[in-house]
C-alpha positions as CSV (number, residue, x, y, z in Angstrom):
1,M,19.1,10.3,68.2
2,T,15.6,11.5,69.1
3,A,12.5,9.4,68.7
4,S,11.3,8.6,65.2
5,G,7.7,9.6,65.7
6,L,6.5,6.1,64.7
7,P,3.7,4.7,66.8
8,P,5.0,2.4,69.6
9,N,3.2,-0.6,68.1
10,V,5.2,-0.4,64.9
11,R,8.0,-2.8,65.5
12,D,9.4,-3.5,62.0
13,T,9.4,-1.4,58.8
14,I,10.5,-1.3,55.2
15,V,12.6,1.8,54.5
16,T,14.0,3.8,51.7
17,V,16.3,6.8,52.2
18,G,17.5,9.7,50.1
19,T,17.3,13.3,49.2
20,F,14.5,12.8,46.7
21,D,14.8,16.3,45.2
22,G,12.3,16.6,42.4
23,V,10.6,13.3,43.2
24,H,11.2,12.4,39.6
25,R,10.2,9.2,37.8
26,G,13.2,7.3,39.1
27,H,12.3,8.3,42.7
28,W,8.7,7.5,42.0
29,D,9.7,4.0,40.9
30,V,11.5,3.5,44.2
31,I,8.5,4.7,46.1
32,Q,6.0,2.5,44.2
33,Q,8.2,-0.5,44.7
34,L,8.5,0.3,48.4
35,V,4.7,0.7,48.8
36,G,4.1,-2.6,46.9
37,R,6.6,-4.4,49.0
38,A,5.0,-3.0,52.2
39,R,1.6,-4.2,51.1
40,A,3.0,-7.7,50.3
41,T,4.8,-8.1,53.7
42,G,2.4,-6.1,55.9
43,L,5.3,-3.9,57.0
44,P,4.7,-0.2,57.2
45,S,6.6,1.8,54.6
46,V,8.9,4.6,55.7
47,L,10.6,7.2,53.4
48,V,13.5,9.0,55.2
49,T,14.7,12.2,53.6
50,F,16.7,15.2,54.6
51,E,16.4,18.9,55.3
52,P,18.5,20.8,54.3
53,H,20.0,19.2,51.2
54,P,23.2,17.4,52.5
55,L,25.5,19.4,50.2
56,E,24.4,22.6,52.0
57,I,26.2,21.1,55.0
58,V,29.1,19.2,53.6
59,N,30.0,21.4,50.6
60,P,27.8,24.6,50.4
61,G,29.5,25.8,47.3
62,A,28.3,22.8,45.4
63,A,24.8,22.7,46.8
64,P,22.3,22.9,44.0
65,Q,19.1,25.0,43.7
66,L,16.3,22.7,44.5
67,L,13.5,21.3,42.3
68,T,11.2,20.6,45.3
69,P,12.2,22.4,48.5
70,G,10.4,21.7,51.7
71,R,6.7,21.7,51.4
72,E,6.7,21.1,47.6
73,K,8.5,17.8,48.1
74,L,6.1,16.7,50.8
75,E,3.1,17.6,48.6
76,V,4.3,15.2,45.9
77,L,5.3,12.5,48.3
78,A,1.8,12.7,49.9
79,Q,0.4,11.1,46.7
80,G,2.7,8.1,46.8
81,G,0.7,5.9,49.2
82,L,3.5,5.9,51.8
83,D,2.7,5.1,55.4
84,Y,5.3,7.5,56.9
85,V,7.6,10.2,55.6
86,A,10.4,11.3,58.0
87,V,12.3,14.5,57.4
88,L,15.6,14.2,59.1
89,P,17.6,17.3,60.0
90,F,20.9,17.0,58.2
91,T,23.6,18.2,60.5
92,R,27.4,18.0,60.6
93,T,27.1,15.3,63.2
94,L,24.9,13.2,60.9
95,A,27.3,13.9,58.0
96,E,30.2,12.3,60.0
97,Y,28.3,9.0,60.6
98,G,29.9,6.1,58.8
99,P,27.5,3.7,56.9
100,D,27.4,1.3,59.8
101,E,26.5,4.1,62.3
102,F,23.9,5.5,60.0
103,V,22.3,2.0,59.5
104,D,22.5,1.2,63.2
105,I,21.6,4.5,64.9
106,V,19.2,6.0,62.3
107,L,17.6,3.3,60.3
108,R,17.5,0.3,62.7
109,D,17.3,1.9,66.1
110,R,15.2,5.0,65.2
111,F,13.1,3.7,62.3
112,R,13.0,0.0,63.2
113,M,14.1,-1.1,59.7
114,R,13.8,-4.7,58.8
115,E,14.1,-4.3,55.0
116,L,15.9,-1.6,53.0
117,L,15.0,-0.6,49.4
118,I,17.2,1.9,47.6
119,G,17.9,3.3,44.2
120,Y,20.7,1.8,42.1
121,D,23.1,4.8,42.6
122,H,22.4,5.5,46.3
123,G,25.1,6.1,48.8
124,F,25.0,7.4,52.4
125,G,27.2,7.8,55.4
126,R,30.4,9.8,55.6
127,G,31.6,10.5,52.0
128,R,28.7,8.5,50.6
129,T,30.7,5.4,51.3
130,G,27.6,3.4,52.1
131,D,27.0,2.0,48.6
132,V,25.1,-1.0,47.6
133,S,27.8,-3.5,48.3
134,V,28.5,-2.1,51.7
135,L,24.8,-2.0,52.6
136,R,24.5,-5.7,51.6
137,E,27.4,-6.6,53.8
138,L,25.8,-4.7,56.7
139,G,22.5,-6.4,56.0
140,E,24.0,-9.8,56.2
141,S,25.7,-9.1,59.5
142,R,22.7,-7.3,61.0
143,G,19.8,-9.3,59.6
144,F,18.1,-7.0,57.3
145,T,17.5,-7.4,53.5
146,V,18.6,-4.9,50.8
147,D,16.8,-4.6,47.5
148,V,18.0,-2.3,44.7
149,V,15.8,-0.6,42.2
150,P,17.3,-0.2,38.7
151,P,17.3,3.2,36.9
152,V,14.5,4.6,34.9
153,A,15.6,5.7,31.5
154,A,14.9,9.2,30.1
155,D,14.0,9.7,26.4
156,G,17.7,9.9,25.4
157,G,18.4,6.6,27.2
158,D,20.3,8.1,30.1
159,P,18.9,7.5,33.6
160,V,16.5,10.1,34.9
161,S,18.2,12.3,37.4
162,S,17.7,15.5,39.4
163,S,20.9,17.1,37.9
164,A,19.7,16.4,34.3
165,T,16.3,17.9,35.2
166,R,18.0,21.0,36.6
167,R,20.0,21.4,33.3
168,A,16.8,21.1,31.2
169,L,15.1,23.8,33.2
170,A,18.1,26.1,33.0
171,E,17.8,25.8,29.2
172,G,14.0,26.4,29.3
173,D,13.3,22.8,28.1
174,L,10.0,22.2,29.8
175,D,9.3,19.1,27.8
176,A,12.5,17.3,29.0
177,A,11.8,18.4,32.6
178,R,8.2,17.1,32.4
179,A,9.4,13.8,30.9
180,A,11.8,13.3,33.8
181,L,9.4,14.4,36.5
182,G,6.2,12.8,35.2
183,R,4.4,16.1,35.8
184,R,4.8,19.8,34.9
185,Y,7.4,21.7,36.7
186,S,6.0,24.1,39.2
187,V,6.8,26.7,41.8
188,A,4.8,27.4,45.0
189,G,4.7,30.8,46.7
190,I,2.7,33.6,48.3
191,V,1.0,36.4,46.3
192,S,2.6,39.7,47.3
193,H,1.8,43.4,46.5
194,G,3.6,44.6,43.4
195,E,3.8,47.9,41.6
196,K,0.4,47.4,39.8
197,R,1.9,48.2,36.4
198,G,0.0,45.4,34.8
199,R,-3.3,46.8,35.8
200,L,-2.4,50.1,34.1
201,L,-1.5,48.2,30.9
202,G,-4.8,46.3,30.9
203,Y,-3.2,43.0,32.1
204,P,-3.5,42.9,35.9
205,T,-1.0,40.5,37.4
206,I,-0.2,38.7,40.6
207,N,3.3,38.8,41.9
208,V,4.4,35.5,43.4
209,V,7.3,35.2,45.9
210,P,8.7,31.6,46.0
211,E,8.4,29.9,49.4
212,S,12.1,29.0,49.4
213,A,15.1,31.1,48.2
214,R,16.7,27.8,47.2
215,K,14.0,27.1,44.6
216,L,15.3,26.5,41.1
217,L,13.5,28.8,38.6
218,P,13.5,27.9,34.9
219,L,15.2,30.1,32.2
220,A,13.9,33.6,32.2
221,G,11.1,34.2,29.7
222,V,7.4,34.5,29.1
223,Y,5.5,31.4,29.8
224,A,2.0,29.9,29.5
225,V,1.0,28.7,32.9
226,V,-1.7,27.2,35.0
227,V,-2.0,28.8,38.4
228,Q,-3.5,26.7,41.2
229,T,-5.3,29.1,43.6
230,P,-7.6,28.7,46.6
231,G,-10.5,29.3,44.1
232,G,-9.3,26.7,41.6
233,P,-7.0,26.5,38.7
234,F,-6.7,29.4,36.2
235,G,-4.7,29.5,32.9
236,G,-2.6,32.5,32.3
237,M,0.7,33.9,31.1
238,M,3.7,34.9,33.2
239,N,6.9,36.9,32.9
240,L,9.7,35.2,34.8
241,G,12.8,37.5,35.1
242,P,13.5,41.2,34.9
243,R,11.2,43.9,33.4
244,P,13.7,45.7,31.2
245,T,11.2,48.1,29.6
246,F,10.8,49.7,33.0
247,G,14.4,49.5,33.9
248,D,13.7,46.9,36.6
249,E,16.4,44.1,36.6
250,R,15.0,42.3,39.6
251,V,13.9,38.7,38.9
252,S,10.2,38.3,39.6
253,L,7.3,36.0,38.8
254,E,4.5,38.2,37.5
255,A,1.4,36.3,36.2
256,H,-1.7,37.5,34.4
257,L,-4.6,35.1,35.0
258,F,-7.2,34.6,32.3
259,D,-10.9,34.8,33.4
260,S,-10.2,35.6,37.0
261,V,-10.8,38.8,39.1
262,A,-10.2,37.2,42.5
263,D,-8.3,39.0,45.1
264,L,-5.3,36.7,45.8
265,Y,-3.1,38.9,48.0
266,D,-1.3,36.8,50.6
267,A,-2.8,33.6,49.1
268,H,-0.7,30.5,48.7
269,V,-0.6,29.5,45.0
270,R,1.3,27.1,42.8
271,I,2.4,28.0,39.2
272,D,2.6,25.0,36.8
273,F,4.7,25.8,33.7
274,V,3.0,24.8,30.5
275,A,5.0,26.3,27.6
276,R,7.8,28.8,27.1
277,L,6.6,31.5,24.7
278,R,9.6,33.8,24.2
279,D,12.6,35.5,25.8
280,V,12.3,38.5,28.0
281,Q,12.6,41.6,25.8
282,R,13.1,45.4,26.2
283,F,10.5,47.4,24.2
284,A,10.9,50.8,22.8
285,S,7.7,52.0,24.3
286,V,4.9,51.0,26.6
287,E,2.6,50.8,23.6
288,A,4.9,48.3,21.9
289,L,4.9,46.2,25.1
290,V,1.1,46.2,25.2
291,E,0.9,45.1,21.6
292,Q,3.2,42.2,22.5
293,L,1.2,41.3,25.6
294,G,-1.8,40.9,23.3
295,R,0.2,38.4,21.1
296,D,1.5,36.7,24.2
297,A,-2.1,36.2,25.5
298,E,-3.2,34.6,22.3
299,A,-0.1,32.3,22.2
300,A,-0.7,31.4,25.9
301,R,-4.3,30.6,25.3
302,A,-3.4,28.4,22.3
303,A,-0.8,26.5,24.3
304,L,-3.2,26.0,27.2
305,A,-5.9,24.8,24.9
306,A,-3.5,22.3,23.3
307,S,-2.1,20.8,26.4
308,V,-4.2,21.5,29.6
309,T,-6.5,18.7,30.7
310,P,-8.6,18.3,33.8
311,R,-6.0,15.8,35.0
312,D,-3.2,18.4,34.7
313,A,-5.2,21.2,36.2
314,S,-6.2,19.2,39.3
315,G,-2.6,18.9,40.5
316,F,0.1,16.2,40.7
317,V,-2.0,13.2,39.8
318,D,-0.2,12.9,36.4
319,V,2.8,11.7,38.3
320,M,1.2,8.3,37.9
321,H,0.7,8.7,34.2
322,P,3.5,10.7,32.6
323,K,2.7,11.9,29.1
324,A,5.0,12.0,26.1
């Protein structure tokens, strides 16, 4: 095992570990309790996560599309008040560690763990056999404490989870996803050159290529969005999916920004999904499409006016204050 990257003067830490895909409200509760415990004890807080998702190594066929791949996850975690975030390469060698090996080699030797705080359903080590009872036994024999954070309930009473959030997005249910995440679902990417059809239609667009091919995109459709750009946030409308009127079946993210004429080619942007307006449709003529785009623009502006606040537009700060 290589060095942890922790400063040499850090001798003991309080640690949590997990995939944390989505950094949803359940994850956020773990993080806030970790930070609170760190402040109370004077121990630095360390969050250990993995790249790639463990299932990509142990069972690639079952590996999910990700809510927060790579940089997106780190951007959310950066707002949690953590002292350190460690991204551990998940390899076949690591996958074969038993719970005792993972605790001893990774958490204790590498990250100097004295206290462990985990979610109620957490498991690690070979076959996820390192459940709460096993970890408590290891803690007793090795001299570290184990605290377990209970689940956070979703609106329906079931625990908030990454898998339930993925299902909500696959159905286009942005409200359920936002309730689970404590913030709007978003996708980050780079603005690329498109075919400039939107400009000819009177609705110039930016074409956004997600940073990760493993990013989960919501159900295809037309959405009201807020696009975070280097020049600030702009409301807009976006087509996610194919463009059947032009015979283009490729899935793309093509957004028209209201009140912006900025050149954003090659810029890094983040698209926050506000409301789903309609399904993708094939129109009989370009004129019929343009008429619909006018209606979409009105609907998107209305959705933005009803729901966008300065807090939302500024980024992820509403993680701390999820809205109904």
